[in-house]
N, C-alpha and C positions, 0 to 999 in steps of 0.2 A: 291720662289726666291726673295731675297731682291733686290731693285731697286739700280742701280749703282749711286753712289755719284756724283753730278754735278762736273764740272771741278773747279768752284769757291769754293765748299765745300772742294774739295781735296786740292786746294791751301791754304785755311785757315788752314786746319789741318796740313799740312806740315810746313806752317809758324810758327804755335804754337810749333810744335816740334823743329824746328830750333831755335826759340827764347829761348825755355827752354835749348837747348844745349848751346847757347851763355851765357845765365844768370848763368848757373852752371859750366862754364868753369873756371878752377883755376885763370886764369889771371883776369877774370871779378870779382871773389870773392876778389882777392887782392885789385882790384881797389875799390871796395866798402868800404874795410877797411881803405885803405889810404885815401880816400875822406873823410870819417867821422873823422879820426884822424887829417888830415890837417885843416878840417873846424873848429873844436871844440877846437883844441890847440891853435888857435889864437884868439878865441872869446873874450877873457878877457884882451888881450893886448893893448886895445884902440879902439877908433872909426874907424880910418882907417884900421888898421889889420882885425877888425872884419867885416867891410864892404867888404874888399877884399876877406875874407875868404868865405863869402856867395856868392860872385858874380864872383870870378875868380879862383876858385879851381878846378871845375870839369874839365876844359878843358885839364889840365895836368894829375891830379890824376886819373881821370876816363877816359877821352877821349883817351889817348895814349894807355893804356892797352885794352880798348874797341876795339880799331882798330886791335890789334893784335889777340885778342880772336876771332873776327868776321871773320878775315883772316884765321885763323886756322880751324875754323868751316866750312868755305865755301870751303877750299881746302882740306878737310878730305878725300873726295872720290878719289881726284887725287893722294894724297900721298899714299892712300891704294891700288892704282891701280884698283878701282872699277867702274871708269866711263864706261867702255865698258859693265860691267854687268848691270849698270843703264839705258844704252841707249834704250833697248827694252820695258822699262817700258811705261804705258799709259801716264805718266807725263813726258814729255820731259826735256831736259836740260833748255830750256828757262823758263819752269814753275818752275822748281827747283830754277833757279836764282832769279825768281820773289819772290818765297816764302822765300828765304834768305834775299831779301831786304825788305819784310814785317816784317821779324823777328827782324829787327832793332827796331822796335816799342817797343819791350820789354824792352831793355836797356834804351830807351828813356823814357819810362814811369817810370822805377825805378829812373832814375836821376831826374825827376820832383818830385817824392815822396820824395827824399833826400833833394830836395831844399825846399819843404814844411815843412819837418820835421825840418830843420836846423833853418827856420824863426820862426816856432812855438817855438822852444827852446830858440831862442834869445829873443823873445818877452816875453816868460813866465818867463825867469830868469833874465830879465832886462839888457841884453847885451847892452851896449852904442853904438849906431849907430848914424852917422851924420843925417841920414834920413832913412826911410824904403825904401828898394830898390823896383824899379818898376818891373812890370811883364816882361819887356823887359830886364832888368838887370838880373833878376833871370832866365830868359828863355835862355841866351846865353850858360851856361853850359850843359843843356840837349840837346839844338841843336848841340853843338859840339860833344856830344856823339852819336846823330843820325848820323850825317855826319861821323863820325870816323867809325862807324860800316858799313855804306854804302860804304865807301871808301875801307875798308878791303875787303868787298865782290868783289868790283870792281877790285882790285889788285889781288885777287885770280883767278878771272876769265880770266883776261888778259895775266897773266904770272905766270909761276911756276919757275921762275929764283930765285935761292937761294940768300937770302940777299935783295931782291927787297923790301919787306915790310919795312925793317930797312931803306933803302935809302929813300924811300917814307917819312917816319916819320922824318927823320933827315931833309929833305927839308922843310916840313911843320913847324917843330920847328924853323929852321933857318929863314924862312920867317916871323914867328911870332915875333921872338926876333928882327928882323930888323925893322919892322913896328912899334913895341911897344916903340922903342927908339925915334919915331917921333911923340911925343904927339900933336904938333901943327898942323899936316898935315894928315897924313895917318893912325893914330893909330887905327882907328875903322875898318881898313882892316885886323886887327889881328883877330884870331878866339875867343878868350876868353879874352879881354882886361881889364886891370886895369881901372875901371870906376872913382875911387876917386884919386885925386891927393895927393901926399905925401907932408907932411909939412917938417919943417926943422928937423934935428937930435934931438931926436931919432926916428923921422919919425912916431910918434904916432898921431899927429894932422893932421886936414884935411885942405887943402888949396883950396878946391873947387872940381869940377868934370871936366872930360875931355869934350871939346866942340864936338858937333856933334848930331846926331840923333840915339838913340839906338832902336827906332822901325825899322827904315831902316837898322840897323845893323843886327837885327833879321831876316828881310827879305833876306838879304845878306847871312846869315848863312843857312836859309832854302833852298834858291836857289842853293847853293853850294852842300847841302846835296842831295837834289833831283836830281841834275845834276850828282852826283856819282852814284845814283841808276840808272838813264838812261844809264849811261856808262856801268854798269854792264850788264843790260839787252840787250844793243846793241850787246855785244859780241855773244850772243846765240839766239837772236830773229831772226825769219825768215823775219819780218817786219823791216828791218835795216833802210830804208829810214824814216819810222815813228819815230823810236827812235833816229835817228841822228837829225831829225827835232826838236823833244821834247828836247833833250839835247842842241841843238844850242839855242832854246828859253830860256832855263834855264840859259845857260851862259850869254845870253844878259841880262837877269833878274838880275843875280848876279853882272854884271858890272854896271848896272844901279842902284841898290839898294846900292851897294858898294859906288858909286859916291855920291848918295844922302845922305848917312850917314855921309859924311865928312863935317866939319864945313865950 
């Protein structure tokens, strides 16, 4: 008789299956194509568009669609009416939610590979940049993708209300547009901000870079992402006080790092 796999081994296997489901979802595939097209279509338009293409593309082209793909994967059981059938399985709903959160590492890893690919192509083909992006500037996009997937899981776990994912995304995009218009104050509270400042028309020259700390901005994004994971697990975990405490700590970390990112 074969030994029964440990709980952690089962969690990892389930997370790998969920990650593959997210990555092969049609919306995710569309997101990959749009990200590549948006990145390389601007690469030879000048230093500022090229820098923006590699640092500020993924949040919209990849992150938005990744949110909806993760939400659809996480809510597939509920839409199919299979939650009652899954309830008696050894891996409970809390474990399945944890696996969905771990599955977000897959899209995050793909986003990192896309950034590495774009930077390699830019350098190899001599694309003009004002300077090489830092790891923190390059990391903003993949962290947005990670957070988008985790938030998609959280929304799917907390509500099955039709239209709620769209309302959440409209709220996030509206918030991003609001803070992006305030370059001198709270611009880095946006999720994937323009790092390079636009020059005069036709906007191809570089007038400098936004003030503030990109490392703290990355910490801000990571805290928000992990907070979304804690929110998802909080819904199903029997240890609610623990996850409420973890979520509160991550919220405080996001507020602190967001404040420290500002100029």
